[in-house]
C-alpha positions as CSV (number, residue, x, y, z in Angstrom):
1,R,-107.8,140.3,75.7
2,L,-110.5,137.8,76.7
3,A,-109.7,138.5,80.4
4,V,-111.3,142.0,79.8
5,V,-114.8,140.4,79.7
6,D,-114.0,137.5,82.1
7,Q,-114.3,139.6,85.3
8,P,-116.6,139.2,88.3
9,S,-118.7,142.1,87.2
10,M,-119.1,140.8,83.6
11,G,-117.9,137.2,83.6
12,L,-118.7,134.8,80.8
13,K,-119.9,131.8,82.6
14,G,-123.3,130.7,81.3
15,K,-123.6,133.7,78.9
16,K,-124.5,133.4,75.2
17,V,-121.5,134.6,73.3
18,I,-121.0,135.0,69.5
19,D,-117.5,135.1,68.1
20,I,-117.8,136.9,64.8
21,G,-114.9,136.1,62.4
22,C,-113.9,133.1,64.5
23,G,-111.5,131.7,61.9
24,G,-109.8,128.6,63.3
25,G,-111.6,128.8,66.6
26,L,-108.9,129.7,69.1
27,V,-110.9,132.5,70.6
28,S,-114.1,130.5,70.5
29,E,-112.5,127.7,72.4
30,G,-111.1,130.1,75.0
31,L,-114.5,131.5,75.6
32,A,-116.0,128.1,75.9
33,R,-113.4,127.1,78.5
34,M,-114.5,130.2,80.5
35,G,-118.0,128.7,80.7
36,A,-119.7,130.6,77.9
37,Q,-122.2,129.1,75.4
38,V,-120.4,130.0,72.3
39,T,-121.4,130.4,68.6
40,G,-118.6,131.0,66.2
41,V,-119.4,132.4,62.8
42,D,-117.1,132.8,59.8
43,M,-117.3,132.5,56.0
44,A,-114.0,130.7,55.6
45,T,-114.9,127.1,55.0
46,K,-111.4,125.6,55.5
47,A,-110.9,127.6,58.8
48,L,-114.2,126.4,60.1
49,A,-113.4,122.8,59.3
50,V,-110.1,123.2,61.3
51,A,-112.1,124.8,64.2
52,K,-114.6,122.0,64.3
53,L,-112.0,119.3,64.2
54,H,-109.9,120.9,67.0
55,A,-113.0,121.4,69.2
56,L,-113.9,117.7,68.7
57,E,-110.4,116.6,69.6
58,S,-110.3,118.9,72.6
59,N,-113.8,117.9,73.8
60,I,-115.0,121.5,73.7
61,V,-118.6,122.4,72.7
62,V,-118.8,125.3,70.2
63,N,-121.6,125.9,67.7
64,Y,-119.7,126.8,64.5
65,R,-121.7,128.3,61.7
66,E,-120.7,129.3,58.1
67,I,-122.9,132.4,57.9
68,T,-122.4,136.1,57.6
69,A,-122.9,138.5,60.5
70,E,-125.8,140.1,58.7
71,A,-127.6,136.7,58.2
72,M,-126.9,135.8,61.8
73,A,-128.4,139.0,63.0
74,D,-131.5,138.3,61.0
75,E,-131.8,134.8,62.5
76,A,-130.9,135.6,66.1
77,S,-131.7,139.2,66.7
78,G,-131.2,140.3,70.4
79,Q,-130.2,136.8,71.5
80,F,-126.6,137.2,72.6
81,E,-125.0,138.8,75.7
82,V,-121.5,139.2,74.4
83,V,-119.9,139.7,71.0
84,T,-116.2,139.1,70.4
85,C,-114.6,140.2,67.1
86,L,-110.8,140.0,67.1
87,E,-108.6,141.0,64.2
88,M,-111.5,141.0,61.7
89,L,-112.8,144.6,61.3
90,E,-109.9,145.6,59.1
91,H,-111.0,142.9,56.6
92,V,-114.5,144.1,55.8
93,P,-115.2,146.9,53.3
94,D,-117.9,148.5,55.5
95,P,-116.8,148.3,59.2
96,R,-119.7,150.6,60.3
97,A,-122.2,148.0,59.0
98,V,-120.4,145.4,61.1
99,W,-121.0,147.5,64.2
100,R,-124.7,147.8,63.4
101,E,-124.9,144.0,63.2
102,F,-123.2,143.8,66.6
103,A,-126.1,146.0,67.9
104,R,-128.7,143.7,66.3
105,V,-127.5,140.4,67.7
106,L,-127.0,141.8,71.2
107,K,-129.5,142.3,74.0
108,P,-129.7,145.8,75.5
109,G,-126.7,146.0,77.8
110,G,-124.8,143.4,75.9
111,K,-121.0,143.9,75.5
112,V,-118.6,144.0,72.5
113,L,-115.0,143.1,72.8
114,L,-113.2,144.0,69.6
115,S,-109.5,144.2,68.6
116,T,-108.0,145.6,65.4
117,P,-104.6,146.7,64.3
118,M,-103.5,150.3,63.6
119,Y,-100.2,149.0,62.3
120,W,-99.7,145.7,60.5
121,P,-98.4,144.9,57.0
122,S,-100.9,144.0,54.3
123,H,-102.2,140.5,54.8
124,E,-105.0,138.1,53.7
125,E,-105.0,140.0,50.4
126,P,-107.1,141.2,48.7
127,Y,-109.4,141.4,51.8
128,D,-107.3,144.0,53.8
129,F,-109.1,147.3,53.7
130,F,-108.4,149.5,56.8
131,R,-106.2,150.4,59.7
132,H,-108.3,152.1,62.4
133,T,-107.4,154.9,64.8
134,G,-108.8,155.2,68.3
135,F,-110.8,158.2,67.2
136,G,-112.4,156.2,64.3
137,L,-113.3,153.4,66.7
138,R,-114.8,155.8,69.2
139,D,-117.0,157.3,66.5
140,M,-118.1,153.9,65.1
141,T,-119.0,152.7,68.6
142,D,-121.1,155.8,69.3
143,Q,-122.9,155.9,66.0
144,A,-123.9,152.2,66.2
145,G,-125.6,152.8,69.6
146,F,-122.8,151.7,72.0
147,D,-121.3,153.4,75.1
148,L,-117.5,153.1,75.2
149,V,-116.2,151.4,78.4
150,K,-112.5,151.2,77.6
151,L,-110.2,151.7,74.7
152,Y,-106.9,149.9,75.3
153,P,-103.8,150.6,73.2
154,R,-101.8,147.5,72.4
155,G,-98.4,148.9,73.3
156,G,-96.9,152.2,72.5
157,V,-94.2,153.6,70.2
158,W,-91.4,151.1,71.4
159,A,-93.7,148.1,71.0
160,F,-94.6,149.4,67.5
161,L,-90.9,149.8,66.7
162,A,-90.2,146.3,67.9
163,Q,-92.9,144.9,65.5
164,A,-91.9,147.1,62.6
165,I,-88.2,145.9,62.9
166,Q,-89.3,142.3,62.8
167,H,-91.4,143.0,59.7
168,S,-88.9,145.3,57.8
169,V,-85.5,143.7,58.3
170,P,-86.0,140.0,59.1
171,Q,-82.8,139.2,57.2
172,Y,-80.8,140.8,60.0
173,L,-82.7,138.8,62.7
174,R,-82.2,135.3,61.6
175,F,-81.6,133.8,65.0
176,R,-84.1,133.5,67.8
177,W,-81.8,135.1,70.3
178,Q,-81.5,138.2,68.1
179,R,-85.3,138.6,67.9
180,R,-85.6,138.0,71.7
181,L,-83.0,140.6,72.4
182,V,-84.5,143.3,70.2
183,N,-88.0,142.6,71.6
184,G,-86.9,142.4,75.2
185,V,-85.1,145.8,75.1
186,L,-87.8,147.6,73.2
187,L,-90.7,146.2,75.2
188,A,-88.9,147.1,78.4
189,L,-88.7,150.7,77.1
190,D,-92.4,150.5,76.2
191,R,-93.3,149.6,79.8
192,W,-91.1,152.5,81.0
193,R,-92.5,155.1,78.7
194,C,-95.5,154.3,76.5
195,N,-96.8,156.7,73.9
196,P,-100.2,155.2,73.0
197,K,-100.8,157.5,70.1
198,I,-98.3,155.3,68.2
199,T,-99.5,151.8,68.8
200,I,-99.8,148.4,67.1
201,G,-103.5,148.3,67.5
202,W,-106.5,148.7,69.8
203,T,-108.8,146.6,72.0
204,I,-112.2,148.1,72.7
205,L,-114.9,147.2,75.2
206,A,-118.3,148.7,74.6
207,V,-121.8,148.3,75.9
208,R,-125.0,148.4,73.8
209,R,-127.4,151.2,74.8
């Protein structure tokens, strides 16, 4: 997904990037390796401690902050060129407010790369609030002052089925070879004929107006 923004026309090298909901820092580190000046923000104290330790051990520079997106927007309005927010939007009770904070931290013309599931079992309870459709994401993007560049489905109906099988009947897939066989067959079918209306989730790239 990070390759979406790391292209010659909108590469990350030297750009100020904020990773909102950075968690343990895997995405933040990937961004830093691409040459970005990265700030990772999250309110999970333990996850941030892990992120800081791993960055130190990997000799990677990331500015990790335990701060909300709203407070960060107050502090650094219009200072960033790229926002990344991967697998976080479903965990906030007001996702439209999060999009407004994206707009506040970005410069005009700044980009958002966001991903969120449309199918996934309940997780990180009780902070699991939404599953977003493509239409809902398009509307949030527009209402927050962004132009949609691309909305990517993360697989189609066969990929969805592969994931649902793994979640629903794990007792019948105890061995790795069984899981690999099921995934291999269904993902091959997904590449052959993909119905993106039934998808695991979405990745969206948008530009601030």
